[in-house]
N, C-alpha and C positions, 0 to 999 in steps of 0.2 A: 504493500500500500504506500509505504513511504517512497519506494523507488518510482512508482507511478507519478507521485506529486512532483518529484525532482525532474522527471522527464517532461512533465507538463509545463513547469516553470521555464525549463531550458527552451522548449518549443516556442513559448510565448515571447521570450526575449529575442529569439532569432527572427521572429516575424515582425517585432516592433522596431528593430534597428533600422531597416531600410526606410520605414515610414518616417522615423525621426530625421533621417538624413535628407529625405525629400522635402521636409518642411523648412530646412535652412534656405533663406532667400539668396538668390544669386546677386552678386554685388560687384561694384567697381570702386577702387580706391584712387583718389586723386588728391593732389596738393597744389596750392597756388599762393602767390605772394603779390602784394601791391605796395608801392612806395608813393608817398606824398611829400612834396617839397614845401616847406613852410618858412616864412620869414620870422625869425625869433622876435619876441617882444619883451624879453627880460635877459639881462646880461649879469652874471655873477663874477665879480672880481675878487681875487685873493692877492693882496699886495703885502710887501714886507719891509720893515725898517730894521737896520742892523747898525749897532754902534760898538766901537772897540776903544778901550782905554786901559792904561796900566792900573788905574784905580777904579774899583767897582762903582763907587758913588758917582764918579765922573762919567763912566760908561752909561750908567742908568739915567743920569740927568740928560746927557746928550740924546739918548733914545727917546726919553719922555718929551723933550723939546721937538724932535722931528715928528713924532706921532701927533703932537698937538698941532703942528703946522699942517699936517695932512688932514686932520679932522676939521680944522678951521677952513681949509680949502673946500672940503666936501660940503660944509655948511653953507659957505658963500655960493657954491655951485647949485644949491637948492636940493641936495640929496637929503631926504628925511632922516632924522636920527634913528628911527626904527629900522632903516635899511643899512645901517653901519654897525659893525660889531668887531671888537677885538677878540680873535679866536685862538691865538697862540702866543705864549710868552715863554722865553727861555733865557736863562743866565748861565753862561758856561765859561769857566776858567780855562785858559789855554797855556800849556807849558812848553817851554823850549826844550827840544830833544837833548841838547847838550848840557842842560843844567838840572838842578834838583827838581823833582816833581812836587816838592812841598810848597814852592813859591810860584804862583802864576806869573807868566810874563805879561799877559793881557787878559782882560775880561771881555767877553762877547755877550752883548745883550740884544735879543731879537724879539720883535713883536710882529704879528701878522694881523691885518685888518680885512675883514670880509665886507664887501660892498655889493648891494643890489641896485642895478640901474634899470629904470623903466623908461627913461627917455633915451632910446637907442641911438639917435643921431648925435648924442653928446659923448659917445664913447672915446673918440680920439682926444677931444679936449680934456676930458677927465683924466685919461692916462697921462697926457702931457703935463697937466697941472699937478698931478700927484708926484710925478718924477721931478718936478721943480719945487716940491714942498716937503722934502725930507724922505720920500720913499725911494729906496734903491732897487727893490725887486718887485717884479710882477710874477707871482707864483702860478697863477692860473687865470684864464679867461674862459668862461663857459656861457654858451649861447643856449637859451631855453625858450620854450613856448608855454604860456599859461593855459593854452587851449589844447593840451595834450590829449585829454579824453576825447574831445570832439574830432581831432585829426586821426586818432586811432580808430574811432568808429567809422570814419569815412574810408580809411585804408582797408579796414576789415570788410566793409561792404563791397569794395572793389575786388578784394581777394576772393570773396564768396562768389561773386559774379563770374570771375575768371575760372574758378573751380567748376561751376555749373557748365560753362561753355566747353571746358576741357572734357568733362564727363560726357556731354552731348556728342562731341566729336569722336571720342573713343567708342561710344555706344553705336554711333552711326557706322563706323568702320566695321563693327562686329555684327551688324544687322539686327541690333536690338534697340530698345529705347531706355532712356534714363528714367528711373522710378523715384520714389520718395527717398529723402535722406535718412540713413540709418544711424550715422554717427558723425560728429564733427568736433574738432579741437582747434584751438587758436593759440598764437604766440605773437609777441610784439618786440620791436627793437627800435632804437633811435629816440628822437625827441630832444636831443641835445648834441652839442659839439664842444669839445674842450681841448685847450692847449695848456700844458702845465709844466712846471719845473719847481723843485723844492730847494731849500737851503743847500748850498754847496753843489748845486746841479750845474754850475758854470754858465748860467743864463741871467744876464742883467735885465733890468726893465726895458732898456732900449732894444736888446736882442729879442725879448718876448714880443714887443710891439711889431718888430720886423717879421717875426715868425707868423703872427696872426695875420698880418697884411698879405703875406705870401700864400697862406692856406685858406683864407676866406674867399668864397666864390662871389661873383657879381650877382646883382638882383635884389639886394636889400637896400636899406636906408644907409646914407653915408653922412659924415660930418660936413661942416661947412667947407673944409678944404678939399673934400672929395678924394682923399688918399687912402681911406680905410673903409672897406665895405664889410658889413656883418654877414652878407650873403644869405644862404638858406640852410636849413637843417632838414634831415630826412626823418620821416616817421613811416615805419614799415610794419605791416601786418601779414601774418602767414596763417593759412588754414589747411588742415588735413581733413578730408571728408570721405565718407563711404556712402555711395548711392546704391539702392537696389536697381537691378536691370530687369526689364520686362520683355 
């Protein structure tokens, strides 16, 4: 009796397996990407002030004076206080390799200032003014858009349309039709562009300005002298989709 039950179960399993396989929908997998070029509307600056002196108090005083000059310039330029922040402070003794390590040869005091610019056309004037007001280094210039979500949505819509067209083309070549979507995933990239260099990186403020001018593409707003263009930044969306085929 038990043996008959085992045989019946085995027979039922063998009959149900082909039916389960037939219920799996036929599908086609495609992926597509879309890129949108956007003129940035926010620029984030990271600038640095460095002072060196044999006496710590003098090095600190000199650094404080230069930072005060830079902050005063930003205020005169109309940059709101909420968009300016000191985000790095360092005091480092430096020792001469040929002398005792117990007595510093010089003290190095460094501060970095983070600045958000929303008036894009003033970028070059602000950089030039900062370098004339106590700032020695431009550590980073980052171009961003405050409408990132909107541009990502637009890029995603284009990528989905491209995926549908690709699936239609593949289905037509196979003599079938594209059916409903079974699965979809998405990913994003871009939305900013950055040029950067940190302390000791060998790039002064003037070199950084030249680097940005060489790497920025045309098409954006420019300063009054029209020698520095903020260009455009890319926002990219990619989708991977699975469509049923009929």
